[in-house]
C-alpha positions, 0 to 999 in steps of 0.5 A, spaced: 500 500 499 505 504 501 508 503 495 502 505 491 501 511 495 508 513 493 507 511 485 501 515 485 503 521 489 509 521 485 505 520 478 500 525 480 506 530 482 509 529 475 502 530 471 500 537 474 508 540 475 511 537 468 506 533 463 509 530 458 506 531 451 501 536 453 505 542 452 501 549 451 499 550 444 507 553 441 502 556 436 499 560 441 505 563 442 505 565 434 499 569 434 498 576 436 496 579 443 490 582 444 488 586 450 481 590 450 478 593 456 473 599 458 479 604 458 486 605 456 491 610 458 498 610 455 504 613 457 508 614 451 514 616 454 515 611 459 512 605 454 507 603 459 499 603 458 494 601 463 487 598 461 482 598 466 475 595 468 473 588 465 480 587 461 481 580 457 488 579 454 488 573 448 493 570 445 490 564 441 488 559 447 491 563 452 486 569 455 488 573 462 482 576 465 483 581 470 480 588 473 486 592 471 492 591 466 499 594 466 503 593 459 510 595 460 514 595 453 520 598 455 524 592 453 521 592 446 517 588 441 516 581 444 519 583 451 512 586 454 511 585 461 503 585 463 501 585 470 494 583 471 491 585 477 484 583 480 480 579 485 482 575 482 485 576 475 485 569 472 489 565 466 487 559 462 490 556 456 488 549 452 494 545 451 496 541 445 493 534 448 486 539 449 487 539 457 487 546 460 490 549 465 487 555 469 490 559 474 488 565 479 491 570 483 490 577 486 496 578 481 498 576 475 505 578 471 506 575 464 512 575 461 512 575 454 519 573 452 520 568 457 513 565 456 511 564 464 506 566 469 508 569 476 502 569 480 502 572 488 496 573 492 492 566 494 495 563 488 491 557 485 493 552 479 489 547 476 490 542 471 486 536 470 482 537 477 488 537 480 490 543 483 496 547 487 495 553 492 500 558 495 502 565 496 506 564 490 506 560 483 511 561 477 509 557 471 513 556 465 508 554 460 511 551 455 515 546 460 509 546 464 513 547 471 511 551 476 514 553 483 509 554 488 512 558 495 509 560 502 510 566 505 511 565 512 511 558 517 504 558 520 499 552 517 494 558 514 499 560 509 502 553 507 503 550 500 497 545 498 497 540 493 490 536 491 490 530 487 483 528 485 481 521 487 478 519 480 486 518 479 486 513 485 481 508 482 484 509 474 491 507 477 488 501 480 484 499 474 490 499 470 494 496 475 489 490 475 489 490 467 496 489 467 497 484 472 491 480 470 495 481 462 501 478 466 498 472 469 495 470 462 
């Protein structure tokens, strides 16, 4: 039973942290980024644009929704940094295998060139009904790798991972089929 639990935990953690064969749609990053909102203001000298009220960023299947977004283009085209704030701000994207990643936090920082989303403040990310929560999470959209951290030592702010119960049944069913094949 202990070995089963270890294998299950390892396989589920691997599934949520680094799913092989289910990378973010690489075509998403070849598409233009569209930002729409009710209000936009721009500081051309400092290359900062602010969007407010029901802001939506899209790039292929990548979607970020927030109350407000600040876009810094100081580093040039293709190197923009988009900071989305909301209660919460939300991110979603469909992977090549059709699965969906969803995340939310008080602040999402999308670094276009690095293809990363950094989340702070009640951060949460879900994939295939498994979920990771922490004070901050950094997610590499191409590699599907994440790092979740908590801010202090109290129980309330620890990193939490929830594995879905259906995975235990799926693993048990697979092992039963494999062992029955071995006995034939």
